[in-house]
C-alpha positions in Angstrom: -61.9 -1.7 48.1 -60.3 -2.8 44.9 -62.1 -3.0 41.5 -60.6 -6.0 39.7 -63.1 -5.9 36.9 -61.5 -6.4 33.5 -63.0 -4.7 30.5 -62.2 -6.1 27.0 -63.1 -4.1 23.9 -62.7 -5.5 20.5 -61.9 -3.4 17.5 -64.6 -3.2 14.9 -64.0 -5.4 11.9 -62.6 -3.9 8.7 -60.8 -0.9 10.2 -57.4 -2.3 9.5 -58.3 -3.2 5.9 -59.5 0.4 5.3 -56.3 1.8 6.9 -54.0 -0.4 4.9 -55.8 0.4 1.6 -55.7 4.1 2.3 -51.9 4.0 3.1 -51.2 1.9 0.0 -53.1 4.5 -2.2 -50.9 7.3 -0.8 -47.8 5.8 -2.3 -44.4 4.9 -0.9 -41.6 6.9 0.7 -42.5 6.6 4.4 -42.8 4.0 7.1 -46.5 3.4 7.2 -46.3 1.2 10.3 -44.5 3.9 12.4 -46.8 6.7 11.2 -50.0 4.6 11.8 -48.8 3.5 15.3 -48.9 7.1 16.4 -52.4 7.6 15.2 -54.1 4.3 16.2 -55.8 5.9 19.2 -57.5 8.5 16.9 -58.4 5.8 14.4 -59.9 3.6 17.0 -61.8 6.5 18.7 -63.5 7.3 15.4 -64.1 3.7 14.6 -66.0 3.4 17.9 -68.6 5.9 16.7 -71.8 4.7 15.2 -72.5 5.5 11.6 -75.0 8.1 12.7 -72.4 9.7 15.0 -69.9 9.8 12.1 -72.6 11.4 9.9 -73.2 14.1 12.4 -69.6 15.2 12.2 -69.5 14.9 8.4 -67.6 11.6 8.0 -68.3 8.3 6.5 -66.6 5.2 7.9 -64.4 4.7 4.8 -63.1 8.3 5.3 -61.7 7.8 8.7 -58.1 7.0 7.6 -58.1 10.0 5.3 -59.4 12.3 8.0 -56.8 11.1 10.6 -53.9 11.4 8.1 -55.1 14.6 6.4 -52.2 16.7 7.8 -49.7 14.4 6.0 -51.5 13.7 2.7 -53.5 16.9 2.2 -56.9 16.7 0.7 -58.7 13.4 0.2 -60.7 12.1 -2.7 -63.7 10.3 -1.3 -66.9 10.7 0.7 -67.7 13.6 2.9 -64.1 14.9 2.9 -63.8 15.4 -0.9 -63.3 19.0 -1.9 -65.3 20.8 -4.6 
């Protein structure tokens, strides 16, 4: 038996704007498109979490790009990820 069911998931609104704003704030000197392409899966996985689920892991929605790119840009300056 073949399962021909097609599942379509739509990305939550606003995630791309948050990603673009974050990358612009980091400055120039790298190809943001190439770097972000490699991390879209991680971004989308976190974007699929509810706000309550994000809170349980110590994130706010606006912090997702900074969290996903923390290894490239070091510490972040907003929300739950801000250092003392």
